[in-house]
N, C-alpha and C positions, 0 to 999 in steps of 0.2 A: 504494500500500500504506500509506504513512504517513498519508495523508489519511483513509483508511478506519479506521485505528487511532485517529486523533484523533476521528473521528466516533463511534466506539464509546465513547471516554472521555466525550464530551459526552452520550451517551445513557445513561451509567452501565450499560453492557452488559458485565458481567464475562465471560460466556461468549464473546462476540465478541472481547474483548480477549485472552483466553487462547488463542484459536485462532490468533493471530498469533505466539505465543511458542513458541520452541524448547523441546524437552523438558528441556534442561539450562539453562534461562533463569536470568538474574541480573538483579535490580533493585537499583540503588543510589539511595537516596533523597537528597533535597536537604538533609536535616538528620538528625542523629543523633550518636551517641557516637564514631563512627570518623571518620577523615580522609575517607572516602568517603561519609559520612552513616551510613546503615544498609544492610547487605548482606542481601538476601533471595535464596535460591538454591532453584531447583526450582519446579515448577508450583504446588504447594500453598502454599508460603511466599510466592511472588510474588502469587498470587491473593489471599491474605489481606491483603498489603500494599496491593495496588491497591484493594481494597474499603474499606480503612481511610480512604482519601482522602474517600470519600463519607460515611463515618461522621462524620468531623471537619467536613466542609463539604457538607451534603446538597444544596446547589444548585451544587456545583462545576462550573466550565466552563473550558475551555481555548480561548480566542478568538484571532482574528487569526492563525491557523496558516499557517506557510510551511514547506515540507518539501522536502528534496532527499536524493538517494542518490548515492554515488560508490563503486562497487565493493561491498565488504563493510561499508561504513560509511554512516551516514545522520544527518541532523540535522532536528529540528523546533523551530521558534521559535513561541512562543505568549505570550499574556497570561492568567495564571491569575486567576480571580475566584471568590470563595466567601464564604459567611457562616457563622460559627461559632455554636455554641449560645448563647453570650452576646451575640449580635447584632453582634459586631465583624466587620469585613469585610477581606478581602485582595484586593488588585489589584496584581499584580506580574508583570513579564516574566520569561521563563525559556526554557531550551532543554533538549531531550533529545538526548543523543548515543547513537547506536545502533551495535551490531555485529550483523551478520547471519551466519547459518550455515544452509545448506540451504533458503534462501528464507524463513526465519523470523527473528524477533528473538531473538538469543542474549543480548544485554545491552542494558538501558535504564538510562542514567545521567542523572540529573536535576540541573540547575543552575537555581536560581531566585534572583532579587534578594531580598535580606534587607531588607524594608521593614516598618516598624511597622504593625500593624493599624489600620484606619480605624474610627472610632467608629460606633456603630449609627445 
């Protein structure tokens, strides 16, 4: 399941991504004004937040994925790469922590290394 979810991220396939998400889904971003980053709740808000990743980094990819699930929890490790509009690049390791309910992702909580952008 988590490998398929990761594959959908790399295809930039929003419909496929949202098919994995529980109706009451929560997405906690890697950065934002709150201690948790930014909190997005519900299909509509989570969908917009997911799509914003591709808006900021049109070539975004999550590479070198490793995934595991234990009960109602899961983890994905990855290396994020992407190029911003100004030509600067990101390459940073991160993890997603998941909580599942009813066979779907209830919560996706992102943690990514805070690394300065690479020059174009």
